[in-house]
C-alpha positions as CSV (number, residue, x, y, z in Angstrom):
1,M,102.6,115.5,144.1
2,V,104.8,112.9,146.2
3,S,104.3,113.8,149.8
4,P,107.9,114.5,151.7
5,I,109.3,111.7,153.9
6,T,109.3,112.9,157.3
7,G,110.9,110.9,160.4
8,R,113.8,108.2,159.9
9,S,114.1,105.8,157.8
10,V,115.2,102.2,158.2
11,G,115.9,98.8,156.6
12,I,114.8,95.5,157.9
13,D,115.5,91.7,156.9
14,L,112.5,90.0,157.0
15,S,114.0,87.3,154.5
16,S,114.3,84.1,157.3
17,T,113.1,83.3,161.0
18,Y,115.4,86.3,162.2
19,A,115.2,90.0,161.6
20,R,118.0,92.7,161.4
21,V,117.3,96.4,161.4
22,G,119.7,99.0,159.8
23,V,119.8,102.8,159.8
24,W,122.0,104.9,158.0
25,Q,123.9,107.8,160.4
26,N,127.2,109.4,160.8
27,G,127.8,108.4,157.0
28,R,127.4,104.7,157.4
29,V,125.4,101.7,158.2
30,E,124.7,101.3,161.7
31,I,123.0,97.4,162.2
32,I,120.7,98.3,165.5
33,A,121.0,96.5,168.6
34,D,119.2,95.8,171.1
35,A,119.6,96.4,174.5
36,L,121.5,93.4,175.3
37,G,123.6,94.4,172.7
38,E,121.8,91.5,170.4
39,T,121.8,92.6,166.6
40,V,119.4,90.1,165.2
41,T,115.8,89.5,166.7
42,P,113.8,86.3,166.4
43,L,110.5,86.7,164.9
44,Y,108.6,85.1,167.1
45,V,105.5,86.6,169.4
46,S,104.3,85.0,172.4
47,F,101.1,85.4,174.3
48,T,100.8,84.9,177.7
49,V,98.3,85.2,180.6
50,V,99.8,88.6,181.7
51,G,101.2,90.3,178.4
52,Q,102.4,90.0,175.2
53,L,105.7,89.3,174.6
54,A,108.0,89.9,170.8
55,G,111.8,88.8,170.0
56,A,114.2,86.8,171.9
57,A,111.5,87.2,175.2
58,A,108.9,85.6,172.7
59,K,111.5,82.9,171.6
60,A,112.4,82.1,175.5
61,Q,108.5,81.2,175.7
62,L,108.6,78.0,173.0
63,A,109.6,75.7,175.6
64,T,107.1,76.3,178.3
65,N,104.2,77.9,176.3
66,P,104.9,76.2,172.9
67,A,101.0,76.7,171.6
68,N,101.0,80.3,172.3
69,T,104.2,81.1,170.9
70,V,104.3,82.0,167.0
71,F,106.7,82.1,164.5
72,D,107.4,81.6,160.8
73,I,105.0,83.9,160.1
74,M,106.3,84.8,156.9
75,R,105.4,81.5,155.9
76,L,102.1,82.5,156.4
77,I,101.9,85.9,155.0
78,G,100.2,86.5,151.9
79,H,99.3,82.4,151.9
80,K,95.6,80.7,151.5
81,F,95.1,78.4,154.1
82,D,95.1,75.3,151.8
83,D,98.2,76.3,150.2
84,P,100.7,73.2,150.6
85,E,103.0,75.4,152.5
86,V,100.6,76.3,154.8
87,Q,99.3,72.9,155.3
88,K,103.0,71.4,156.0
89,G,103.4,73.9,159.1
90,V,99.8,73.3,160.6
91,E,101.4,69.7,160.6
92,E,105.0,71.0,162.1
93,W,103.8,74.4,164.3
94,P,103.0,73.9,168.0
95,F,100.2,77.0,167.5
96,Q,96.9,76.0,166.5
97,V,95.9,77.6,162.3
98,I,92.7,77.4,161.4
99,C,90.9,78.5,158.0
100,G,89.1,81.9,158.5
101,P,87.1,83.6,156.0
102,D,88.1,83.6,152.3
103,D,90.4,80.6,153.2
104,E,92.8,82.9,155.0
105,P,94.8,81.7,157.4
106,L,94.1,82.5,161.2
107,V,96.4,81.8,164.3
108,V,95.0,80.9,167.2
109,V,95.9,81.5,171.1
110,Q,95.1,81.9,174.5
111,F,95.8,85.8,175.3
112,L,94.9,86.9,178.9
113,G,92.9,84.1,179.6
114,E,90.9,84.4,176.5
115,R,90.8,82.6,172.8
116,K,91.7,84.9,170.2
117,A,92.4,84.5,166.5
118,Y,94.9,87.0,164.3
119,R,95.8,87.2,161.0
120,P,99.3,86.6,160.2
121,E,99.5,90.6,158.9
122,E,98.6,91.1,162.7
123,I,101.0,89.1,164.1
124,L,104.0,90.4,161.9
125,A,102.6,93.9,162.4
126,M,103.2,93.4,166.5
127,M,106.6,92.2,165.3
128,L,107.6,95.0,163.2
129,T,106.3,97.3,166.3
130,E,108.8,95.6,168.4
131,L,111.5,96.2,165.8
132,C,111.2,99.5,165.1
133,Q,110.7,100.5,169.4
134,V,114.8,99.0,169.4
135,A,115.5,101.5,166.8
136,E,113.8,104.2,168.4
137,T,115.8,103.6,171.7
138,C,118.7,103.2,170.1
139,I,118.8,106.5,167.5
140,G,116.5,108.4,169.9
141,E,114.1,109.5,166.9
142,S,110.6,108.1,165.4
143,V,111.1,105.6,162.8
144,K,108.3,106.1,160.5
145,N,109.7,104.9,157.0
146,V,110.6,101.4,156.1
147,V,112.5,99.5,153.5
148,L,111.6,95.9,153.7
149,A,113.8,93.0,152.2
150,V,111.8,89.7,151.7
151,P,112.8,86.5,149.7
152,S,113.2,87.1,146.2
153,S,110.5,84.4,145.1
154,Y,107.8,86.3,147.3
155,N,105.0,86.7,145.0
156,S,102.5,90.0,144.4
157,W,100.5,88.5,147.7
158,Q,102.8,88.1,149.9
159,R,104.3,91.5,149.3
160,G,101.1,93.0,149.2
161,A,100.1,91.5,152.9
162,T,103.8,92.2,153.8
163,K,103.1,95.9,153.2
164,D,99.9,95.7,155.4
165,A,101.4,94.4,158.3
166,A,103.7,97.8,158.1
167,A,100.6,99.8,157.1
168,M,99.2,98.4,160.7
169,A,102.6,99.0,162.7
170,G,102.1,102.8,161.4
171,L,105.2,102.5,159.0
172,K,105.0,103.7,155.9
173,V,107.0,101.7,153.2
174,L,109.7,102.8,150.8
175,R,109.8,100.1,148.9
176,V,109.6,96.3,149.2
177,M,112.8,94.7,147.7
178,N,114.4,91.5,146.9
179,T,117.1,90.2,149.3
180,A,119.1,89.5,145.9
181,S,118.9,93.2,145.2
182,A,119.6,94.2,148.8
183,A,122.7,91.9,149.3
184,A,124.0,92.6,146.0
185,M,123.6,96.6,147.1
186,S,125.6,95.4,150.0
187,Y,128.6,93.7,148.2
188,G,128.6,96.4,145.1
189,L,128.3,99.5,146.6
190,D,132.5,100.0,146.4
191,K,133.0,97.7,143.3
192,K,134.0,100.2,140.3
193,G,135.3,99.5,136.5
194,G,132.9,98.1,134.1
195,V,129.8,95.7,134.0
196,R,129.9,92.6,136.8
197,K,127.8,89.9,136.5
198,V,127.6,88.1,140.3
199,L,125.8,85.0,140.9
200,V,124.1,85.9,144.7
201,F,123.3,82.7,146.6
202,A,121.3,83.7,150.0
203,L,120.7,80.7,152.4
204,G,118.8,82.4,155.2
205,S,117.0,80.7,158.2
206,G,113.7,80.1,156.3
207,S,114.2,80.5,152.3
208,L,116.7,79.9,149.7
209,D,117.2,82.8,147.2
210,V,119.6,82.9,144.1
211,S,119.8,85.4,141.9
212,L,122.0,86.5,138.8
213,V,122.8,90.5,139.3
214,S,124.6,93.0,137.1
215,I,126.3,95.5,138.8
216,E,127.8,98.5,137.2
217,E,128.4,101.9,138.9
218,G,126.3,101.3,141.5
219,I,123.6,100.3,138.9
220,F,122.0,97.2,139.8
221,E,120.0,94.6,137.6
222,V,118.3,91.5,138.6
223,I,118.8,89.3,135.3
224,A,117.1,86.3,136.7
225,T,116.2,85.2,140.0
226,T,114.6,81.9,141.8
227,G,113.8,80.9,145.4
228,D,112.6,78.1,147.6
229,Q,110.8,79.2,150.5
230,Q,111.0,75.7,152.3
231,M,114.8,75.8,151.5
232,G,116.4,77.6,154.6
233,Q,118.5,76.9,157.8
234,T,115.4,75.6,159.4
235,V,115.2,72.4,156.5
236,F,118.8,71.3,157.7
237,E,117.5,72.0,161.4
238,D,114.5,69.6,161.0
239,R,117.2,67.1,159.5
240,L,119.4,66.9,163.0
241,A,116.2,67.1,164.6
242,D,114.8,64.0,163.2
243,Y,118.3,62.3,163.7
244,F,118.7,63.1,167.2
245,A,114.5,61.7,168.2
246,A,115.9,58.4,166.5
247,E,118.9,58.4,168.4
248,I,117.2,59.5,171.5
249,R,114.5,56.4,170.7
250,R,117.2,54.3,170.6
251,K,119.7,54.7,173.2
252,Y,117.3,56.4,176.0
253,R,113.7,54.5,174.9
254,M,111.6,57.4,174.8
255,D,109.9,59.2,172.4
256,V,110.7,62.9,172.5
257,M,108.1,63.8,169.5
258,T,104.8,62.8,171.3
259,D,106.3,65.4,174.1
260,S,105.7,69.3,172.9
261,R,107.9,70.9,174.9
262,A,110.5,68.1,174.9
263,R,110.3,68.4,171.2
264,W,110.9,71.8,170.9
265,R,113.9,71.9,173.4
266,L,115.6,69.7,171.1
267,R,114.8,71.8,167.9
268,D,116.4,74.6,169.7
269,A,119.3,72.8,170.6
270,C,119.5,71.5,166.8
271,E,119.9,75.1,165.8
272,R,123.3,75.7,168.1
273,I,124.3,72.3,166.4
274,K,123.9,73.2,163.1
275,R,126.4,76.5,163.8
276,T,128.7,74.9,165.6
277,L,128.8,72.1,163.1
278,S,129.9,74.9,160.6
279,T,133.5,75.5,162.1
280,A,133.7,72.5,164.2
281,T,134.1,68.6,163.1
282,Q,131.8,67.6,165.8
283,A,129.1,68.9,168.3
284,T,127.3,67.4,171.2
285,V,123.7,67.6,172.3
286,A,123.3,68.2,176.1
287,I,120.1,68.7,177.5
288,D,119.0,68.0,181.2
289,S,115.9,66.7,182.1
290,L,114.1,66.4,178.5
291,T,111.5,64.6,179.2
292,N,110.8,62.3,182.2
293,G,113.5,63.6,183.9
294,V,115.9,61.9,182.0
295,D,118.9,63.8,181.0
296,V,120.6,63.5,177.3
297,H,123.7,63.4,175.9
298,L,124.9,62.5,172.5
299,T,127.6,63.7,169.9
300,L,127.4,63.9,166.1
301,K,130.1,64.4,163.1
302,R,130.2,66.8,160.5
303,T,130.5,64.7,158.0
304,R,127.1,62.4,159.0
305,F,125.2,65.6,159.1
306,E,126.5,66.2,155.2
307,D,125.2,62.9,154.7
308,M,122.1,63.4,155.9
309,C,121.4,66.4,154.3
310,A,123.2,66.1,151.0
311,D,119.9,66.1,148.8
312,L,119.3,69.3,150.2
313,I,122.8,70.5,149.4
314,R,122.2,69.0,145.7
315,K,118.7,71.1,145.6
316,A,120.2,74.5,146.6
317,I,123.3,73.8,143.6
318,L,120.3,72.9,141.3
319,L,118.5,76.3,142.2
320,A,121.6,77.7,141.1
321,E,122.1,76.1,137.7
322,K,118.2,77.5,137.2
323,V,119.0,80.8,137.4
324,L,122.0,80.3,134.8
325,R,119.9,78.5,132.7
326,D,116.7,81.0,132.6
327,A,119.2,83.9,131.9
328,K,121.1,81.8,129.2
329,F,124.3,82.3,130.8
330,A,127.5,80.2,131.1
331,K,129.2,79.4,134.4
332,E,132.0,81.2,132.9
333,Q,129.9,84.8,132.1
334,V,129.6,85.1,135.8
335,D,132.3,87.2,137.2
336,E,131.8,86.3,140.8
337,V,129.8,84.2,143.1
338,V,128.6,85.9,146.6
339,V,127.1,84.1,149.5
340,V,125.1,85.3,151.9
341,G,122.9,84.9,154.8
342,D,122.4,83.3,158.2
343,S,123.1,79.4,156.6
344,T,126.1,80.0,154.6
345,P,128.8,78.7,157.0
346,I,127.9,75.1,155.8
347,P,131.1,74.0,154.6
348,K,129.6,71.2,152.5
349,L,127.9,73.7,150.6
350,K,130.2,76.3,150.2
351,Q,132.7,73.1,148.6
352,Q,129.8,72.1,146.0
353,L,129.2,75.7,145.1
354,N,132.9,76.0,144.3
355,E,132.9,73.0,142.4
356,F,129.4,73.9,140.4
357,M,131.0,77.0,139.1
358,N,134.4,75.1,138.3
359,G,136.5,76.2,140.9
360,K,135.2,80.2,141.3
361,Q,135.5,80.5,144.9
362,P,132.4,82.0,146.8
363,A,133.2,84.9,147.9
364,I,131.7,85.4,151.9
365,P,131.7,88.8,152.7
366,S,132.9,89.4,156.7
367,T,129.1,90.4,157.5
368,A,127.3,87.9,155.2
369,D,124.6,87.4,157.4
370,E,124.1,91.3,157.8
371,A,123.9,92.2,153.8
372,V,121.2,91.8,152.9
373,T,120.2,94.5,156.0
374,F,122.9,97.0,154.9
375,G,121.0,96.6,151.4
376,A,117.9,97.8,152.3
377,T,119.2,100.4,155.1
378,V,121.3,102.1,151.9
379,H,118.3,101.9,149.9
380,A,115.9,103.5,152.4
381,A,118.4,106.1,153.2
382,I,118.6,106.9,149.1
383,L,115.3,106.8,149.0
384,S,114.7,108.9,152.3
385,G,117.3,111.5,150.6
386,N,119.7,110.9,153.5
């Protein structure tokens, strides 16, 4: 006998380095905002001498407390320490990751004056607790159930570890669903009139998922899917950081990559620059006292940014080719192309996707960055009987 679902249910998008939470109320999906009005929460946890921080407050610690500020946890979940994905991160992250029992990666930090080692599931549980507390403050009720949206490329180990983290946070997982299914559910709810084949292109902060989905009267079927957990927004920001580090070395004769605080301040600035170049043809990096008291001021044109990321954009298009090949579909058999996710405004990517699909203009919902959360929330409402 299936136990009844009690308490409120939410949908959470965990497919990137930022999370969103949605709840079904007043007959529609509401994306939950925190006390500052922000609907997006950085998946960051920071440990200090006085306590633990999560979300935006934790991300703000990155410049001054990088060794104890943990992020990219979805790249660690369900992996072994020796996995290439983890080893790549070990070389990049400012916090320490060591090999624990059974080759499990453990995050090591200084917390309340003591050395602590945490499993990735424990870190994610802290973040999920924070997200649900924000939701509870907003809706005035206890959150007990959740639908989690994760990258379509996640394997069974990663999905299982994500469920374990939710259990540690005291949550009942109604389902772990693909970003493609969640995005298709968001896009296809109001689509009527026969079967439609939709290519869903989801480029979030941490990963790229490309899926071919069949939609018919609210029923969704994933025909084929592929993804790359190292092909999200952060990869484009890495290119920007490398470029500006080289420019700073040339213009100011200093190496910011040897200064952890300066490196992550630059990295944070590159996140803003990428977003600016999505709508403007030029962007400026201005960082006061980046290192050794030196103020940095540099500019970059969008065309230069597109040139340095040409191989990444081509790689994204190749994943779309693979999905169609795996599904044995011709481009002409695809009815629509839908682009969602945090990184979708990159103009060159939209242009090349349009060219790849022989002029079929990608549809970009006005709330493209919330599409996955929307779909997960609708699914949570359905499964909980709301």
